[in-house]
C-alpha positions as CSV (number, residue, x, y, z in Angstrom):
1,X,92.5,176.1,-132.8
2,X,94.6,177.9,-135.7
3,X,95.7,181.6,-134.2
4,X,96.1,182.6,-137.8
5,X,92.6,182.4,-138.4
6,X,91.8,184.7,-135.6
7,X,91.1,188.4,-135.9
8,X,93.5,191.0,-133.8
9,X,90.1,191.3,-131.6
10,X,90.0,187.8,-130.9
11,X,93.5,187.6,-130.0
12,X,93.0,190.4,-127.8
13,X,90.0,188.7,-126.2
14,X,91.2,185.5,-125.9
15,X,95.2,185.8,-125.2
16,X,96.1,189.4,-124.6
17,X,93.2,190.7,-121.9
18,X,93.6,187.6,-119.9
19,X,97.5,188.1,-119.5
20,X,96.8,191.8,-118.7
21,X,94.6,190.9,-116.1
22,X,96.7,188.1,-114.6
23,X,99.6,190.6,-114.5
24,X,97.6,192.8,-112.0
25,X,96.0,195.2,-114.4
26,X,92.5,196.3,-114.0
27,X,91.3,196.0,-117.4
28,X,88.3,198.1,-116.8
29,X,90.2,201.3,-116.0
30,X,93.8,200.6,-117.4
31,X,92.9,199.2,-120.7
32,X,90.9,201.0,-123.4
33,X,89.9,199.1,-126.7
34,X,90.2,200.6,-130.3
35,X,86.5,200.8,-132.0
36,X,86.4,198.3,-135.1
37,X,86.5,200.4,-138.4
38,X,82.8,200.3,-139.0
39,X,82.3,202.0,-135.7
40,X,85.2,204.5,-136.1
41,X,83.3,205.6,-139.3
42,X,79.7,206.0,-137.4
43,X,81.8,208.0,-134.5
44,X,83.2,210.1,-137.2
45,X,80.0,210.8,-138.7
46,X,78.2,211.4,-135.7
47,X,81.1,213.8,-134.8
48,X,80.5,215.8,-137.9
49,X,76.9,216.1,-137.2
50,X,77.8,217.4,-134.1
51,X,80.1,220.1,-135.6
52,X,77.5,221.0,-137.9
53,X,75.3,221.6,-135.0
54,X,77.4,223.6,-133.2
55,X,78.0,225.9,-136.2
56,X,74.3,226.0,-136.8
57,X,74.2,227.1,-133.0
58,X,76.9,229.8,-133.0
59,X,75.0,231.3,-136.3
60,X,71.7,231.3,-134.6
61,X,73.4,232.7,-131.3
62,X,75.0,235.7,-133.0
63,X,71.6,236.4,-134.7
64,X,69.6,236.5,-131.3
65,X,72.3,238.8,-129.8
66,X,71.9,241.2,-132.9
67,X,68.1,240.9,-132.6
68,X,68.3,241.4,-128.8
69,X,70.9,244.5,-129.4
70,X,68.1,246.1,-131.7
71,X,65.6,245.5,-129.5
72,X,67.2,247.0,-126.5
73,X,68.1,250.1,-128.4
74,X,64.6,250.6,-129.9
75,X,63.3,250.2,-126.6
76,X,65.5,252.6,-124.9
77,X,65.0,255.2,-127.9
78,X,61.1,254.9,-127.4
79,X,61.3,255.3,-124.0
80,X,63.4,258.5,-124.0
């Protein structure tokens, strides 16, 4: 097998990870792998979606608080 034809991921899987394991590393807890570029794009897109959702929730929460405050003031005025 020609190692020059292997991807970085293939080299890690075939050589690096087994060597770390043989050296006593727990590859499940002490080693983390980077996501592929396409996976990184998907993760970033999902992060952007979640941040947009957080922004919308903050706006909705502020509006709900303002509405609640108005309702409470109106109820207090009517009770007085």
